[in-house]
C-alpha positions as CSV (number, residue, x, y, z in Angstrom):
1,M,83.9,-45.8,-38.2
2,T,82.6,-48.8,-39.1
3,L,84.4,-52.1,-40.0
4,P,84.7,-53.4,-43.9
5,T,82.2,-55.9,-44.6
6,D,84.2,-58.3,-46.1
7,L,86.1,-58.5,-42.5
8,L,83.0,-58.4,-40.3
9,E,81.9,-61.9,-42.7
10,I,85.0,-63.5,-41.6
11,L,85.3,-62.7,-38.2
12,V,84.4,-64.9,-35.5
13,C,84.3,-65.8,-31.4
14,P,87.5,-66.6,-30.3
15,K,86.4,-68.5,-27.3
16,C,83.4,-70.9,-28.9
17,K,84.1,-69.9,-32.7
18,G,80.2,-68.4,-33.1
19,E,78.8,-65.6,-35.2
20,L,79.3,-62.0,-33.4
21,E,76.5,-59.5,-34.2
22,Y,78.4,-55.8,-34.9
23,R,76.9,-53.0,-33.1
24,T,77.8,-49.0,-33.7
25,E,75.1,-47.7,-31.1
26,P,76.3,-46.4,-28.1
27,N,79.5,-48.0,-28.6
28,E,81.1,-49.7,-31.7
29,E,81.5,-53.3,-30.4
30,L,81.5,-56.9,-31.4
31,V,79.0,-59.1,-29.5
32,C,78.8,-62.8,-29.1
33,N,75.2,-63.9,-27.9
34,Q,76.4,-67.9,-26.7
35,C,79.5,-66.6,-24.8
36,R,77.6,-63.7,-23.6
37,L,81.1,-61.2,-24.2
38,I,81.0,-57.9,-26.0
39,Y,84.5,-57.4,-27.7
40,S,85.6,-53.8,-28.0
41,V,86.4,-51.8,-31.5
42,E,88.6,-49.2,-30.9
43,E,89.7,-46.7,-33.9
44,G,88.5,-49.0,-36.3
45,I,90.0,-52.3,-34.9
46,P,88.8,-55.1,-33.0
47,I,90.0,-56.1,-29.7
48,M,89.6,-59.8,-30.3
49,L,91.2,-61.0,-26.9
50,I,89.0,-63.1,-24.7
51,D,90.7,-61.3,-21.3
52,E,89.9,-58.2,-22.9
53,A,86.1,-59.0,-23.6
54,K,83.2,-57.4,-21.0
55,P,80.7,-60.0,-20.5
56,F,77.0,-58.9,-20.5
């Protein structure tokens, strides 16, 4: 499942308000390269909670 383009255009990192990179492989996720956080996408729903994000 992929996220709609219009949704991807408005989503930003909740921590720094920076741009997010959308990845579909190996997992569907949104990545903030500034904060070095990964936000998961579960069943087509972005989980945009800072406490739930994984650092990389």
